[in-house]
C-alpha positions as CSV (number, residue, x, y, z in Angstrom):
1,M,0.0,0.0,0.0
2,Q,1.0,3.6,-0.6
3,V,-0.1,6.6,1.6
4,V,-1.4,9.3,-0.7
5,Y,-2.9,11.6,2.0
6,E,-2.8,11.9,5.8
7,D,-3.7,14.3,8.5
8,N,-4.8,14.1,12.1
9,H,-8.3,12.7,11.3
10,I,-8.1,10.7,8.0
11,I,-5.6,8.6,6.0
12,I,-6.1,7.7,2.4
13,V,-4.0,4.8,0.9
14,S,-3.7,3.2,-2.5
15,K,-4.1,-0.5,-2.1
16,E,-2.7,-3.1,-4.4
17,S,-4.8,-5.8,-6.0
18,G,-4.9,-8.8,-3.8
19,E,-5.0,-6.9,-0.5
20,I,-8.1,-7.2,1.6
21,V,-9.4,-4.1,3.4
22,Q,-10.8,-6.0,6.4
23,G,-10.1,-9.4,7.8
24,D,-12.0,-12.4,6.3
25,K,-12.0,-16.2,6.4
26,S,-8.7,-16.3,4.4
27,G,-6.8,-15.3,7.5
28,D,-4.6,-12.9,5.5
29,T,-3.4,-9.7,7.1
30,P,-5.9,-7.0,6.1
31,L,-5.0,-3.6,4.9
32,S,-6.6,-2.0,8.0
33,E,-4.0,-3.8,10.2
34,I,-1.1,-2.7,7.9
35,V,-2.3,0.9,8.1
36,K,-2.5,0.7,11.9
37,Q,1.0,-0.6,12.1
38,Y,2.2,2.2,9.7
39,I,0.6,4.8,12.0
40,K,2.0,3.2,15.1
41,E,5.6,3.1,13.7
42,T,5.5,6.4,11.8
43,H,4.1,8.5,14.7
44,A,5.5,6.4,17.6
45,K,2.0,5.8,19.0
46,P,1.9,3.8,22.2
47,G,-0.8,1.3,22.8
48,N,-3.6,0.5,20.4
49,V,-4.1,2.6,17.3
50,F,-7.6,3.6,16.4
51,L,-8.6,3.1,12.8
52,G,-12.1,3.2,11.3
53,V,-13.0,1.4,8.1
54,V,-15.6,3.4,6.2
55,H,-15.8,1.6,2.9
56,R,-14.2,-1.3,1.0
57,L,-12.7,-2.3,-2.3
58,D,-13.0,-5.8,-3.7
59,R,-9.8,-7.9,-3.2
60,P,-8.8,-7.9,-6.9
61,V,-9.4,-4.2,-7.3
62,S,-6.6,-1.6,-6.8
63,G,-6.8,2.1,-5.8
64,L,-7.9,4.5,-3.1
65,V,-9.3,3.5,0.3
66,V,-10.2,6.1,3.0
67,F,-9.8,5.3,6.7
68,A,-10.7,7.4,9.7
69,K,-8.1,8.0,12.4
70,T,-10.5,9.4,15.0
71,S,-14.0,8.5,16.1
72,K,-15.3,11.9,15.1
73,A,-14.0,11.5,11.6
74,L,-15.4,7.9,11.4
75,T,-18.9,9.0,12.4
76,R,-19.0,11.8,9.9
77,L,-17.4,9.9,7.1
78,N,-19.9,7.1,7.5
79,N,-22.7,9.6,7.2
80,M,-21.0,11.2,4.1
81,F,-20.6,7.8,2.3
82,R,-24.2,6.9,3.1
83,D,-25.5,10.3,1.8
84,G,-23.4,10.2,-1.4
85,E,-21.2,13.1,-0.3
86,V,-18.0,11.2,-1.2
87,H,-17.4,11.2,-4.9
88,K,-15.3,8.3,-6.3
89,T,-14.1,7.9,-9.9
90,Y,-12.9,4.6,-11.3
91,W,-10.9,3.6,-14.3
92,A,-11.7,0.3,-16.0
93,I,-10.0,-1.5,-18.8
94,V,-12.6,-3.5,-20.6
95,E,-12.6,-6.1,-23.3
96,R,-14.1,-5.1,-26.7
97,R,-17.2,-7.1,-27.3
98,E,-20.6,-5.9,-28.5
99,G,-19.6,-2.3,-28.1
100,V,-20.2,0.6,-25.8
101,S,-22.3,3.7,-26.5
102,G,-20.2,6.3,-28.1
103,G,-17.9,3.7,-29.7
104,Y,-14.4,2.6,-28.7
105,Q,-12.5,5.9,-29.2
106,P,-12.2,8.7,-26.6
107,D,-15.1,11.2,-27.2
108,G,-15.5,13.0,-23.9
109,E,-19.2,12.2,-23.8
110,W,-20.8,10.8,-20.7
111,H,-23.2,7.8,-21.1
112,Q,-25.6,6.6,-18.3
113,V,-26.5,3.0,-17.6
114,E,-29.3,1.7,-15.4
115,N,-30.0,-1.9,-14.4
116,W,-31.7,-3.8,-11.6
117,L,-29.2,-5.9,-9.7
118,V,-29.9,-9.0,-7.7
119,R,-27.2,-10.2,-5.3
120,N,-26.6,-13.9,-4.9
121,E,-24.9,-14.3,-1.5
122,K,-23.8,-17.9,-2.0
123,Q,-22.0,-17.1,-5.2
124,N,-20.8,-13.7,-4.0
125,K,-22.1,-12.3,-7.4
126,S,-24.7,-9.9,-8.7
127,Y,-26.9,-10.3,-11.8
128,A,-28.2,-7.4,-13.9
129,Y,-31.7,-7.1,-15.4
130,D,-33.3,-4.5,-17.6
131,R,-36.5,-4.5,-15.4
132,E,-37.3,-4.8,-11.8
133,K,-37.2,-8.2,-10.2
134,P,-37.9,-9.5,-6.7
135,N,-35.1,-8.4,-4.3
136,A,-33.5,-6.3,-7.0
137,K,-32.0,-2.9,-6.4
138,L,-31.7,-0.1,-8.9
139,A,-28.1,0.5,-10.0
140,K,-27.0,3.6,-11.9
141,L,-23.6,4.6,-13.2
142,R,-22.2,6.8,-15.9
143,Y,-19.0,6.4,-18.0
144,K,-17.0,7.9,-20.8
145,V,-14.3,6.5,-23.0
146,I,-10.9,8.0,-22.2
147,G,-8.4,5.7,-23.8
148,A,-8.1,2.8,-26.3
149,S,-5.6,0.2,-27.5
150,D,-5.9,-2.3,-30.3
151,R,-7.9,-4.8,-28.1
152,Y,-9.1,-2.9,-25.1
153,T,-10.9,0.3,-24.1
154,L,-10.3,2.4,-21.0
155,L,-13.5,3.8,-19.3
156,E,-13.8,6.4,-16.6
157,V,-16.7,5.4,-14.4
158,Q,-18.7,7.3,-11.8
159,L,-21.1,5.5,-9.5
160,M,-24.5,7.1,-8.9
161,T,-25.6,4.3,-6.5
162,G,-23.6,1.9,-4.4
163,R,-24.4,-1.8,-5.1
164,H,-22.6,-5.1,-4.7
165,H,-20.0,-5.5,-7.5
166,Q,-21.9,-2.8,-9.4
167,I,-19.2,-1.7,-11.8
168,R,-18.2,-5.2,-12.6
169,C,-21.7,-6.4,-13.1
170,Q,-23.0,-3.5,-15.1
171,L,-20.1,-3.3,-17.5
172,S,-20.4,-7.0,-18.1
173,A,-24.1,-6.6,-18.8
174,M,-23.1,-4.0,-21.4
175,G,-21.0,-6.6,-23.2
176,C,-17.7,-5.1,-21.9
177,P,-16.4,-7.2,-19.0
178,I,-13.4,-5.8,-17.1
179,K,-10.1,-7.3,-18.2
180,G,-9.2,-10.3,-16.0
181,D,-12.6,-10.5,-14.3
182,L,-13.5,-14.2,-14.9
183,K,-16.4,-14.0,-12.5
184,Y,-18.1,-11.5,-14.8
185,G,-17.3,-12.9,-18.2
186,A,-13.7,-12.0,-19.0
187,R,-12.0,-14.3,-21.5
188,R,-8.9,-14.9,-19.4
189,S,-7.5,-14.0,-16.0
190,N,-4.7,-11.5,-15.4
191,P,-1.4,-13.1,-14.5
192,D,-1.4,-11.6,-11.0
193,G,-5.1,-12.5,-10.3
194,S,-6.1,-8.8,-10.4
195,I,-8.9,-7.3,-12.4
196,S,-8.2,-4.1,-14.4
197,L,-10.3,-1.8,-12.2
198,L,-8.7,1.1,-10.4
199,A,-10.4,3.3,-7.8
200,R,-8.6,6.3,-9.4
201,R,-9.9,9.5,-7.6
202,V,-11.8,10.4,-4.5
203,E,-13.3,13.9,-3.7
204,F,-15.1,15.1,-0.6
205,V,-15.3,17.9,1.9
206,H,-13.0,17.1,4.9
207,P,-15.3,15.9,7.8
208,V,-13.5,18.1,10.3
209,S,-11.6,20.9,8.6
210,K,-14.2,21.3,5.9
211,E,-11.4,21.7,3.3
212,N,-11.9,20.2,-0.2
213,I,-10.0,17.0,-0.5
214,C,-9.2,15.5,-4.0
215,V,-6.6,12.8,-4.4
216,E,-5.7,10.3,-7.1
217,A,-4.2,6.9,-7.0
218,P,-1.1,6.0,-9.1
219,V,-1.7,4.0,-12.2
220,P,-0.7,0.4,-11.8
221,D,2.8,-0.5,-12.9
222,D,1.7,-2.4,-15.9
223,N,2.5,-2.0,-19.6
224,L,-1.1,-2.0,-20.7
225,W,-2.2,0.5,-18.1
226,K,0.7,2.8,-19.1
227,A,-0.1,2.4,-22.8
228,I,-3.8,3.0,-22.6
229,C,-4.0,5.8,-20.1
230,P,-4.5,9.4,-21.3
231,R,-1.3,11.5,-21.4
């Protein structure tokens, strides 16, 4: 992980694909514990370090994760995420299939997608439908094409709702699965087990200082990412 922003109340890190934000049945050390240890060692903190988890990223996804360093920031950030006051932008490299609205070349135009998503807990997977189904939740996102290579397209994605695996599911339903995402229809996996989805940017008003915060994650150190990203 890489620290991209820190103050007395919050810390924002860029996680690598494969890292888990919170502990799970795998028993692997979660990012939250790594960040706690970083704070303890960097700031010579005695005793236990407080760190609040306010949101998550799927294990194979890379990019920005926001943590709270104080209980005041945790409460306020939880409310901000719930109320849609934290704006996250993602970059996704997708396979070229049936085509995306606006074509495959960068055009600067935003396109909105709506589906009804049903989550299958046992499969840890969501399914997209064009009309409402029992237990379905409305999912909205918008995207624009910002880069292209011979075989892949780079989309910038902004979530308008927060659903389980929303970007992965909706892009797959469009006919454009994320590179490496076997669960949602990619042709093959990435060598490192990642999927080509990056939580690129996060913007919000600081929960305590009220300053505008806008930070970006570094682009993965990968030849395709470097070739396809806008200059």
